[in-house]
C-alpha distance (Angstrom), angle and dihedral (degrees) to the residues before:
residue distance angle dihedral
M1 . . .
R2 3.79 . .
V3 3.82 91.3 .
L4 3.80 90.3 52.1
A5 3.80 91.1 50.6
V6 3.77 91.9 51.0
K7 3.79 90.7 47.3
I8 3.81 91.9 51.8
V9 3.84 91.7 48.8
L10 3.82 92.6 50.8
L11 3.80 92.0 45.7
S12 3.80 89.9 49.0
L13 3.82 89.0 55.1
V14 3.76 91.3 47.7
D15 3.84 91.1 48.5
A16 3.80 92.5 48.3
V17 3.81 90.8 53.5
A18 3.76 90.8 46.3
V19 3.80 93.0 49.6
F20 3.87 90.4 50.5
A21 3.82 90.6 48.4
M22 3.81 92.8 48.2
S23 3.82 92.1 48.5
A24 3.80 91.0 51.7
L25 3.79 93.0 46.4
F26 3.81 91.9 46.2
F27 3.75 94.0 52.9
K28 3.84 90.3 46.5
G29 3.79 89.4 54.3
D30 3.81 96.0 -113.2
Y31 3.80 92.7 133.3
A32 3.81 95.6 156.7
V33 3.81 94.1 54.8
A34 3.82 90.8 44.3
G35 3.78 88.0 52.7
I36 3.85 91.5 51.7
V37 3.83 90.3 50.4
L38 3.84 90.0 50.5
I39 3.83 92.4 50.3
V40 3.82 93.1 46.8
T41 3.86 91.5 47.3
L42 3.80 91.9 51.7
L43 3.77 90.4 46.4
V44 3.80 92.3 50.7
N45 3.84 91.2 49.5
W46 3.85 91.5 49.7
I47 3.83 93.1 48.5
Y48 3.79 96.0 49.6
L49 3.79 97.1 39.3
S50 3.77 95.5 47.4
P51 3.81 120.1 86.8
G52 3.79 113.9 -112.7
L53 3.83 119.8 4.2
L54 3.81 88.1 121.6
P55 3.84 96.1 160.9
A56 3.82 90.8 51.2
K57 3.82 90.8 50.9
Y58 3.79 90.1 57.6
L59 3.83 96.5 39.9
T60 3.85 98.3 45.4
P61 3.87 98.3 76.6
G62 3.77 92.0 48.8
L63 3.76 93.9 45.9
I64 3.83 91.3 50.1
F65 3.81 92.2 51.8
L66 3.80 90.0 44.8
G67 3.78 89.3 54.1
I68 3.81 94.0 46.4
F69 3.83 100.5 43.1
Q70 3.80 101.4 30.5
I71 3.74 117.8 16.0
F72 3.82 94.6 39.0
V73 3.84 91.0 47.9
I74 3.80 92.0 51.9
V75 3.76 94.2 44.7
Y76 3.80 92.8 46.3
S77 3.81 91.2 48.3
M78 3.81 89.8 51.8
I79 3.82 90.8 50.8
I80 3.80 92.1 48.7
A81 3.77 91.2 48.8
F82 3.78 90.7 66.0
T83 3.79 95.2 51.1
N84 3.84 135.7 68.9
Y85 3.79 91.5 -118.7
G86 3.82 110.3 158.1
D87 3.79 142.1 88.1
G88 3.76 109.3 -14.0
H89 3.82 91.8 10.6
N90 3.82 104.5 65.8
S91 3.76 104.3 112.5
T92 3.82 144.7 25.9
K93 3.78 129.1 -58.1
E94 3.82 91.0 -107.7
D95 3.77 90.7 56.2
A96 3.75 91.1 47.4
V97 3.78 90.9 52.6
A98 3.78 91.9 49.3
S99 3.79 90.6 47.8
I100 3.78 95.3 50.9
V101 3.82 90.8 47.4
L102 3.86 91.9 48.7
Q103 3.79 93.9 47.1
N104 3.76 96.0 54.9
T105 3.81 107.9 51.3
Q106 3.83 133.5 136.1
R107 3.74 133.0 -174.4
V108 3.82 117.6 -90.7
E109 3.80 107.1 -119.8
G110 3.79 112.0 -116.6
S111 3.85 93.4 10.2
P112 3.81 111.6 155.5
A113 3.81 120.6 -112.5
Y114 3.82 122.0 -104.9
R115 3.85 115.8 -150.0
V116 3.84 103.8 -131.3
T117 3.78 143.0 -174.9
V118 3.80 119.3 -160.4
V119 3.82 109.6 -126.4
D120 3.79 134.5 -178.1
G121 3.77 127.0 -144.5
L122 3.82 143.9 145.5
G123 3.80 89.7 -63.7
G124 3.83 92.0 53.7
L125 3.80 127.1 -114.0
G126 3.74 117.9 -1.7
L127 3.81 142.5 165.8
L128 3.79 125.0 -112.0
A129 3.83 98.5 -154.7
T130 3.75 132.2 -168.5
S131 3.78 108.9 -157.0
P132 3.80 123.5 -142.3
E133 3.77 88.1 -102.4
G134 3.83 91.1 55.4
E135 3.80 98.2 -105.4
V136 3.76 115.2 142.7
L137 3.83 117.6 -138.3
V138 3.80 135.9 170.5
G139 3.80 131.1 -163.3
T140 3.82 145.5 143.2
Q141 3.76 134.1 -139.0
E142 3.76 89.7 -88.5
E143 3.83 97.3 39.0
P144 3.78 120.4 51.1
L145 3.84 122.7 -129.6
E146 3.80 114.0 -71.8
P147 3.81 129.1 -175.6
V148 3.81 115.8 -99.9
D149 3.80 127.6 -138.6
P150 3.77 104.5 -101.0
G151 3.79 90.5 -137.8
A152 3.80 90.6 61.8
V153 3.81 95.3 53.7
T154 3.82 129.9 91.5
L155 3.78 113.9 -150.9
E156 3.80 134.1 -160.2
G157 3.75 103.9 -164.4
E158 3.84 105.5 -49.3
R159 3.81 94.7 -23.4
A160 3.82 124.5 92.7
V161 3.80 109.0 -133.8
A162 3.84 103.1 171.6
V163 3.79 139.7 17.7
E164 3.76 132.5 -172.7
G165 3.81 114.3 -93.5
W166 3.78 93.9 26.3
T167 3.81 135.1 84.2
S168 3.80 115.9 -134.0
L169 3.83 112.0 -138.1
A170 3.80 118.1 -120.4
M171 3.80 120.1 -134.6
Q172 3.77 90.8 -100.5
D173 3.82 91.7 54.3
I174 3.85 90.6 47.2
L175 3.82 91.9 53.5
Q176 3.78 90.5 50.1
R177 3.81 93.0 49.7
Q178 3.77 99.8 34.0
Q179 3.79 94.9 124.3
E180 3.79 91.0 51.5
I181 3.81 90.6 47.7
A182 3.83 93.1 48.2
A183 3.84 89.5 53.5
L184 3.84 92.9 49.2
Q185 3.77 114.5 113.1
V186 3.80 118.7 179.7
P187 3.80 116.7 -162.5
L188 3.78 116.1 -126.2
S189 3.80 90.6 -142.1
D190 3.75 143.5 -13.1
D191 3.80 88.9 -79.4
L192 3.84 106.3 77.1
A193 3.76 90.4 -157.4
D194 3.81 88.4 73.2
G195 3.72 90.5 70.3
F196 3.81 142.4 -120.7
L197 3.78 141.1 -92.8
R198 3.81 117.3 -121.4
T199 3.77 131.1 176.6
T200 3.77 132.5 -166.4
D201 3.80 100.0 -179.4
A202 3.85 100.3 35.9
V203 3.80 88.7 -121.0
N204 3.74 107.9 71.1
A205 3.77 127.6 33.8
Y206 3.78 131.0 -168.4
V207 3.78 136.2 -160.6
F208 3.80 116.8 -97.4
E209 3.77 126.1 -170.9
S210 3.79 128.1 -159.3
T211 3.79 118.7 -111.6
F212 3.84 86.6 -146.3
V213 3.83 119.2 75.9
Y214 3.81 120.7 -164.7
D215 3.77 120.2 -148.4
E216 3.79 106.2 -159.6
A217 3.80 94.2 -170.9
A218 3.77 94.6 53.7
G219 3.78 95.4 32.5
T220 3.80 92.6 -129.0
M221 3.78 136.4 132.5
T222 3.83 114.9 -149.9
D223 3.81 125.4 -158.6
T224 3.86 101.5 -143.5
L225 3.80 91.8 -162.8
T226 3.80 96.9 57.8
G227 3.76 101.0 17.1
T228 3.84 91.6 -125.4
V229 3.78 113.6 152.8
Y230 3.84 117.6 -148.6
E231 3.80 117.2 -160.8
D232 3.77 134.3 -160.3
R233 3.81 101.7 -114.5
G234 3.77 95.1 176.6
N235 3.83 96.6 -97.0
G236 3.74 98.4 104.0
A237 3.78 97.6 -98.2
F238 3.81 141.2 74.3
E239 3.81 107.2 -103.2
S240 3.81 130.4 -171.9
A241 3.80 125.3 -138.2
D242 3.80 91.6 -96.7
G243 3.84 92.4 53.8
Q244 3.81 98.4 -100.4
Q245 3.79 113.2 144.8
L246 3.81 130.0 -155.3
G247 3.79 111.1 -118.2
T248 3.82 96.5 -119.6
G249 3.79 117.0 69.1
W250 3.75 136.5 155.9
Q251 3.77 139.3 -114.6
I252 3.83 117.7 -88.9
F253 3.81 139.2 165.1
V254 3.78 110.2 -94.8
G255 3.79 100.7 174.4
G256 3.76 115.7 -145.2
Q257 3.84 94.8 -16.8
N258 3.80 93.3 115.1
F259 3.79 91.2 52.7
L260 3.84 92.0 47.0
Y261 3.80 93.6 47.0
P262 3.84 93.8 91.8
F263 3.77 89.9 53.5
E264 3.82 93.5 46.5
N265 3.84 91.3 48.1
P266 3.84 105.3 50.2
R267 3.82 94.3 -172.2
Y268 3.80 92.3 52.1
G269 3.80 90.2 43.1
G270 3.79 91.0 53.0
A271 3.76 90.9 48.9
L272 3.78 90.5 49.3
L273 3.81 91.7 52.4
S274 3.80 89.0 49.9
V275 3.82 90.4 51.2
M276 3.78 92.0 47.3
A277 3.81 92.7 49.6
W278 3.81 90.1 48.7
T279 3.84 91.3 47.5
F280 3.83 90.0 55.2
A281 3.81 92.0 45.0
F282 3.81 92.5 47.4
A283 3.81 93.3 49.3
I284 3.81 95.9 44.1
L285 3.82 96.5 43.9
S286 3.83 92.4 44.1
V287 3.78 93.0 51.5
G288 3.81 94.9 39.1
I289 3.78 98.2 48.0
S290 3.80 93.5 39.7
F291 3.83 90.5 50.2
F292 3.82 96.3 49.9
L293 3.79 92.5 41.8
G294 3.80 90.1 49.0
L295 3.83 90.0 45.7
F296 3.73 91.8 50.8
L297 3.79 93.2 51.7
A298 3.82 91.7 44.6
I299 3.82 91.4 53.6
A300 3.82 92.2 47.0
L301 3.85 94.7 45.1
N302 3.85 92.1 44.1
D303 3.78 91.8 58.7
P304 3.80 108.6 109.3
R305 3.80 89.5 -143.5
M306 3.83 92.1 63.1
R307 3.77 113.6 102.7
S308 3.80 125.5 -142.1
K309 3.80 90.3 14.9
Q310 3.77 93.1 159.8
V311 3.81 93.1 58.2
Y312 3.81 92.3 48.9
R313 3.79 91.5 47.9
V314 3.83 91.2 52.4
L315 3.84 89.7 49.3
S316 3.77 91.4 48.3
I317 3.83 94.2 55.7
L318 3.79 96.0 46.2
P319 3.86 94.7 99.4
Y320 3.79 87.2 53.5
A321 3.85 91.6 53.3
F322 3.77 93.8 65.4
P323 3.81 125.6 68.4
S324 3.79 110.8 -96.8
F325 3.77 94.8 -124.5
L326 3.82 90.9 55.5
G327 3.79 90.8 48.7
A328 3.82 88.9 50.1
L329 3.83 90.7 51.6
V330 3.79 90.2 51.3
W331 3.75 91.0 52.2
L332 3.80 89.2 47.7
G333 3.79 87.6 62.7
L334 3.77 94.1 42.4
L335 3.82 92.6 52.8
N336 3.82 95.2 44.8
T337 3.84 107.5 135.9
E338 3.82 96.6 -136.9
F339 3.80 106.0 27.0
G340 3.82 105.9 16.3
F341 3.77 121.7 125.8
V342 3.84 93.0 -129.3
N343 3.77 94.6 59.4
N344 3.84 97.9 36.5
A345 3.83 101.3 40.2
I346 3.79 105.5 26.4
F347 3.84 102.4 31.6
G348 3.78 99.6 32.6
S349 3.81 99.8 -107.1
A350 3.81 91.2 -49.4
D351 3.81 117.4 168.5
I352 3.80 99.3 -122.2
P353 3.84 114.3 162.2
W354 3.81 97.4 -144.5
L355 3.78 94.5 165.9
T356 3.83 103.1 27.7
D357 3.79 102.4 49.7
P358 3.82 111.5 83.4
W359 3.85 96.3 -131.4
L360 3.78 98.3 34.3
A361 3.84 89.2 49.6
K362 3.76 90.4 56.0
V363 3.79 92.0 48.0
S364 3.77 89.1 49.1
M365 3.78 92.3 50.4
I366 3.80 91.6 53.8
V367 3.81 94.0 46.4
V368 3.80 92.5 49.1
N369 3.82 92.4 46.1
V370 3.81 91.3 48.2
W371 3.81 89.5 51.0
L372 3.84 88.8 52.2
G373 3.81 95.0 43.4
F374 3.81 108.9 39.2
P375 3.87 94.5 76.8
Y376 3.80 89.2 61.7
M377 3.77 91.5 49.8
F378 3.80 89.6 46.0
L379 3.79 91.3 55.0
I380 3.77 97.3 48.7
C381 3.81 92.6 43.2
L382 3.81 91.4 49.3
G383 3.75 91.1 50.1
A384 3.83 92.3 46.5
L385 3.82 92.2 49.1
Q386 3.78 92.3 50.0
S387 3.79 90.3 50.8
I388 3.83 93.3 58.7
P389 3.82 109.1 99.8
E390 3.80 114.1 -111.5
E391 3.81 89.5 -139.5
L392 3.78 91.0 72.9
T393 3.76 95.8 54.8
E394 3.78 91.3 41.1
A395 3.80 91.5 52.8
A396 3.81 91.2 48.5
A397 3.80 90.8 50.1
V398 3.80 90.7 50.7
D399 3.86 87.7 52.1
G400 3.78 89.0 56.0
A401 3.85 100.8 -101.2
T402 3.75 116.4 156.9
G403 3.80 122.8 -128.5
W404 3.86 90.8 -101.0
Q405 3.77 91.5 49.6
V406 3.78 91.9 50.0
F407 3.74 91.5 50.6
G408 3.85 97.8 41.4
R409 3.82 97.8 43.1
I410 3.82 103.4 30.7
K411 3.80 116.1 15.9
F412 3.81 99.9 37.1
P413 3.83 97.3 49.0
L414 3.82 90.0 46.3
L415 3.80 88.3 47.0
L416 3.78 91.3 54.9
V417 3.77 91.4 53.7
S418 3.79 91.6 68.4
T419 3.84 99.6 28.8
A420 3.85 102.1 43.9
P421 3.83 94.9 81.1
L422 3.80 89.2 46.9
L423 3.82 90.7 50.9
I424 3.81 89.5 52.5
S425 3.77 91.8 50.2
S426 3.83 90.1 46.4
F427 3.79 89.5 52.7
A428 3.84 90.4 53.1
F429 3.86 89.7 47.2
N430 3.83 93.6 50.6
F431 3.78 90.7 42.8
N432 3.79 85.4 64.1
N433 3.83 98.1 30.2
F434 3.81 98.9 145.9
N435 3.80 100.2 161.7
T436 3.80 100.7 61.0
I437 3.81 95.7 45.1
Y438 3.81 97.3 42.8
M439 3.81 95.1 43.2
L440 3.77 94.8 51.7
T441 3.82 107.8 32.9
R442 3.83 108.3 -4.8
G443 3.79 84.7 -130.0
G444 3.82 94.2 -57.0
P445 2.86 158.9 170.7
R446 3.77 88.8 78.7
M447 3.79 120.2 -121.6
Q448 3.76 113.1 -115.8
G449 3.82 126.0 -132.9
I450 3.81 99.1 38.1
E451 3.82 129.4 91.2
E452 3.79 95.6 -140.4
N453 3.80 121.7 84.6
V454 3.81 100.0 -107.1
G455 3.83 122.7 150.1
H456 3.81 135.3 -161.7
T457 3.82 93.8 -115.3
D458 3.79 95.8 41.0
L459 3.77 116.0 128.1
L460 3.76 119.1 -154.2
I461 3.80 89.2 -101.5
T462 3.82 94.0 53.2
L463 3.77 89.4 45.6
V464 3.80 88.8 54.0
Y465 3.82 90.4 51.4
K466 3.80 93.6 48.4
T467 3.81 92.3 46.6
A468 3.81 91.2 51.7
F469 3.79 103.2 36.5
E470 3.78 110.8 17.5
G471 3.81 138.3 56.7
G472 3.75 130.7 40.2
T473 3.83 94.3 -62.2
R474 3.77 122.3 39.5
D475 3.80 107.2 -151.7
Y476 3.79 107.7 -168.3
G477 3.80 92.9 171.8
L478 3.83 93.7 58.2
A479 3.81 90.4 42.1
A480 3.83 89.9 53.9
A481 3.78 90.0 50.0
L482 3.78 91.0 52.1
S483 3.80 89.2 48.4
I484 3.82 90.3 55.0
I485 3.82 88.7 51.0
I486 3.79 89.9 53.6
F487 3.78 91.4 48.7
I488 3.82 91.4 50.7
V489 3.74 93.9 47.2
V490 3.82 96.2 47.5
A491 3.80 92.3 43.6
T492 3.81 91.8 50.1
V493 3.80 94.7 47.3
S494 3.80 91.3 45.6
A495 3.80 93.4 48.5
I496 3.83 92.1 49.8
A497 3.78 92.5 44.5
F498 3.83 93.7 48.9
R499 3.77 90.5 48.7
R500 3.77 91.0 52.3
T501 3.81 92.1 47.7
K502 3.82 89.9 59.1
A503 3.84 86.5 80.1
L504 3.78 87.4 66.8
E505 3.81 92.3 60.4
D506 3.84 90.4 76.6
L507 3.82 87.2 67.2
N508 3.81 89.6 70.2
């Protein structure tokens, strides 16, 4: 009975969260996602309230988190990759129209003054306005002015200073939020063409009208100052006859345009090929050199004749004991051109641009990444060597095999049986090794001759980050397309590699 009560309490909490999420999604217009949440919630209740279904009870939490944190992310990225989502194209057309209208306003000459009080509520900052006729209204930037019940208003003379459900800002709060207040524009009505109220002193507000007029029937935006007409030409922005676009657009479906962009822009396409080639080289060399260096140390420190093996083993794994981003920051200081230890102490104060020359920067990236990665390879190789039965090597030695033959024909193949899957996962990790590259060079030095921010040491993953979050224009659609390319490449290489490693299973 106690177990049932706990189960009901936990399900009630889950249902409450689900109802809240469905309500928020429904009011935002995300009906499909709200429907999915409803179906999953009903399924969870059925599974945990039904007798039996023990495997489903254990699998359900993991499957839900898998769907939220992996499947949803992949599906959402695929959806974004086929849109123009990015700076200036991050919302709906209705939001874009409202933004253009709000951003281009000027005071109406001769407009009467409204006595206002700045208030704060659930909808954010608003204005409690007293019209010249004495009517009291309240509204926010999202909600137009609406009349207020006179019984809920507190007056000082002819000015409303408080209203129930809202908090009137004190002078200290007004001074702290004066920029936010100066930018506040409250619509007079649902029709934005009627104008807005704006205040600069938090006491008097005046009517402002937009210099841009939207014609919904014609789908045009007209600049009343210049007479220029901007049309919706189906590209997610208002565009004039001479090709000039307004800065604020909206999100639309663009098909495979993001995937075709490298082919349509040869310079960017060439840079992308260079980045992809360097990404493969970085991942392969990092894994290969780290593996053979770790294997060499494992063989040396596994030899029974080696003295003080424990001390050397501890020293060998020190780079692995520190977080990778801290290690990268240390190397950033060591490789500094003017003050770094490498140039000053090892090369006699030579001016070697380890991180600013395209080729030296690539060499530096590989050296640093090998330094960070070889302890891991050392540990797995040491463990794999110690798991090989001594009887095999002793039998081979009795049969006359040399040390190289024992290693090449017995130890190394058996070593690959256990390390091959780890090498594949290490390749996938280094293919997306964001920390080392971004901490040391941020992908630089920058490639010349292209508008996009692409560097000589950029991996595909750092290029995705810079495309989405850096630069003058953040292009989430193109970044999502590049992410899908990364996913396909890593999945393909991993599938081929795992199929090839099946041949090693016969060695067991």
